[in-house]
N, C-alpha and C positions, 0 to 999 in steps of 0.2 A: 935814590934808594940803593942801598948796598945789595949785592947779589948773594943770597944765602947759599946758592949752589951754582957752580959753573955749568953743570950738565944735569938734567933730570930725564927720567924715563916715565912715560905715561902709558900704562897698560890698559887698553880699552879706550877707543876713540869715539864713544857715544856722546850723549849730552854733557855729562860732567867732564869727561876726559877732554873733549874738544873745547869746552869752556875754559878749563885750566890752561890749555895751550894758547887760546886767544888772550887770556888774561896775562899770561907770562910774556907773550909777545908785546903786549902793551905796557906792562908795569916793570918787567925785567928783561928788556930787549937783548941784553948780552948773554942771557942764559940759553944754552943749547938744549933743544928738545928732541929726544928720541921717542918716536911714536910706535906703539905695538898694538896690533889687533889681529886675532886669528883669522879674520875675514879679509881676504885679499881685496874684495870689493870695497870694504870700509877703508882700508889703507889707501886705495886709489882715490876714493872720494875725499879723504882727508888731505891727500897730496894735491888734489886739484884746488883745494881751499888754502894751500900753503900753511897748514897748521903747525908742522914740525920741520925739523932739519934732517930727519931720517925716518923711514917707514919700514916696518918689519912685520911679517906674519908669524915669524918664529923668533925665539930668543937665540942670540949668538954672542960671540966674544965682545962685541961692541957694548953690551950691557954693562960690562965692568967699568966703563967710563963714567957711568952715572953715579953722582953722589947721593941721589935720592930716587927711589922708584915709587911711583904712586899707582896702586892697583885700583882701577876704575871699572871693575867687573862686578857682576852680581855676587852677593855675599856667598852664595852656594858654590861659586867657581873660584873663590880665593885660594883654597888649598891646592887645587889643580894648577892654577897659574903660578903659585909660589914654588911648587915642586918642580915645574918645568924650567923656571928661571934660575933655580938654585945653583946649577953647575957653572953659571956664567957670572955670578955676582962677585963683586969685590967684598972682602971682609968688612970694609969700612962703610959700605953702602947702607944708607938708612932706608928701611922699608916702611912705607906708609900706605894708606888706603883712603877710600871715601865712603865706605859702607855705612849704612844706617843702623846696623847691629854690631856692637863692639865686642861683647864678651865672646861670642862664638867665633868672630873673625880673629881676635887675639889668640884664642886657643888653636885655630887652624894654622895661623902663621907661625906660632911658636913650635907647633908639631912639624911643619914642613921645613922651617928654617931655624933650628934650635940655637944656632950660634949668631944669628943676625941681630942687627940693631933695629928694633921695631918700635915705631911710634904711630899707633893707630890714630886716625882722624876722621871726623865726619863734618863736612861742610853742610850746614842745614839750609840747603838751597836747591832749587830744581824747578822743572816744569813737567807737564804731562808728555812732552815731545821727546823723541829719541833720535839718535843718529848724529854724525859729525856736522851736518848742516844746521842742527838745532841749537848748537852752543852759541854763547855770546860772552864777551869779555867782562861785562859788568855783573854777571850772575852772582858773584860773591860779595859785591860791595855792600857794606852795611849789614851783612848777614853774619850769623855766628858759625864759627868752625870749632867744634869740640874735640879736644885731644884727650885720649883715654890711655895714657901710658900705665904700665904696671910697675911693680917695685923693682923690676929688672931693667927698666928703661934708662938710657943714658941721658943725663941732665942736659949736656951740651947739645945732643941730637934733638931733644924736645925743644930747646930754644931755637934751633935752626928751622925746625918745622913750623913753629909758631911764627917766626919772622917771615917765612915764605908766605903763609896765609895772610898775614897782616899786609904784606906787600901787594897782595891781590885785592886788598880792600876789606877783608873780613875782620870781624871781632873774634878774638880767640879766648876760649875758656877751657880749663882742664877739669876733668871729671872722672870718677871711678866708672869703669866699663859697665858694671851691673846697674849702677844708678842711672847712667846714660840710657841704658836699654829700657828701664822703667819709665823714665821721662818721655822718651820718644814713642813708647807704646801709647802714651796718652795723647801727645801732640801731633803725631804723624801716622803711626801704624793703625790705631783704632779708627781714626777718621777715614783712612783709605778703605779699611774693611767695611765700614758702614756704607761708604759710597759704592763699593762694588756690590754690596747687598741690595741697596735701594735701586740701583740701575738694573741689576739682574731681575729683581722683582717686577720692575716696570716692563722689562722685556717679556717676562712670562705673561704679563697681563695685556700685552698688545692685542691679542685676539679678542679678549673680553671688551676692551675699550675701543675697538675698531680703529686702531692706530692713532687714537687721539692723544695718547701719552706723549708721543714724539711730536705730533703736530702742534700741540698747545703747551709745549714745555715752558714753564715759568722760570724765573730767575733761579729759584732754589734748586729745582731738579736739574737745570742746565749746568749749574756750578758743580753738582755732584757728578755729572757726566764728564766734566773736565778732569776731575780727580780720578775717576774710574777709567779714563783713557791712558793712564800711566802704564809703563812697561810691564807686561804680565809676568815675564820671567823674573825680573828684578823683585817684584812684589811677592811672587810665590816664594822666593828664597827668603825674603824678609820675614814673612809670617812663620815659616818653618824654623828659621834661625833664632827668632826671638819669641819662640812659642810660649814659654812660661810667663813672661811679662805681658804678652798680648792676651793670653787666656785670663790672667788676673784682672786686667783692665776691662776685658769683655764681660767678666762676671759682675764687676762693679757697675758697668754700664747697663747690664740687663736688670740689675736691681733698681737702678734709678729710673729705667724705662718703665718698670712695673709700677713704681710709685707715681709716675706721670700718668700712666694709664688709669690708675685708681682716681687721681685728681680729676681727670676728664670725666670718668664714669659717674662720679658723685658730685659733679658741678662745683668743685672747689676752686672757684675763680681766684681767690686770694693767693692760694698756693701757686697757681699758674703764673699770675702776675709777678709774684715775688721771684720765681725762678727766672722769668724772662727779663726782669729788671737786672738781676745779678749777671746774667749772661751778656746783656747789652753792655754792661760796664767792662767786662773782659775784652770785648771788641774794641772799646775805646782805649784800653790799656795797650793793646797790641799796636794801635795806630800811634799812640804817644811814644812808644819805645822804638818807633821807626821800622817795624817789621811789616807794615803795610801802609797804604795811604787812604785818605777819606774821600777820594774822588767818587762821584756818583757812579753806580753800576760797576764798581771795582776797576774804574779807569778805562772801561771799554769805550772805544770810539764808535760812533754811529753815523753811518753814511746816509 
């Protein structure tokens, strides 16, 4: 595999940043990795794991050696990080990111780095865990990485970023930033919002149910708690940054939920069965496209 970049910089060494470092070590072993995290403790933990070739809590002149910088910070922190690194960047450095909101991130990066080569990206992969210990090299294999360049983006730079993610095992797609945000509002942001709501409601009802919600958690509720355990800062920023698309999808969901409520109230079994049949087919399609597997209980092992 050819090396798209001799040196890259990863800003933020949490789940995604540390997974990128591990994947690069495995797939692109000759690529030098500069690791940045404002937390000295995180840098020390990443160094103990030997994730990078250099570790820095602040940006310095060494950043100019990177041909690509990947911002792996919450979307609300992109502008601050970009502004801080601006004095140390080479004019040829490609700036990318991993945020799940693209229109707001692109605006923030263009504002902070008006002359930079910017190719936003979103690897659609992750877990509910965080921190450098949570990453793993195979996180991106078989998953989609969506690039959302604007009309100012350099074609050659886009090709290099695409080649980088393909080297890590990802499938690459290019999409308009606004369209990406609408799609992800449906497939990711709204499900997280629902999960946070359901788990929060269950927590509020703990006194009423005498703690039996937690004690007798069935598979459905348990899987919602996994999603609701995701990084609170990251998801706070996601909802605020993709506000319009999330609110649009939430309105549609509210309307569909009201229709479902009426079907239950008026004993419309045919309507319920038709909906459940359609949603079951969607699950099968996800498995067929390799975005999950059909192992019992989502592949959990039972001791």
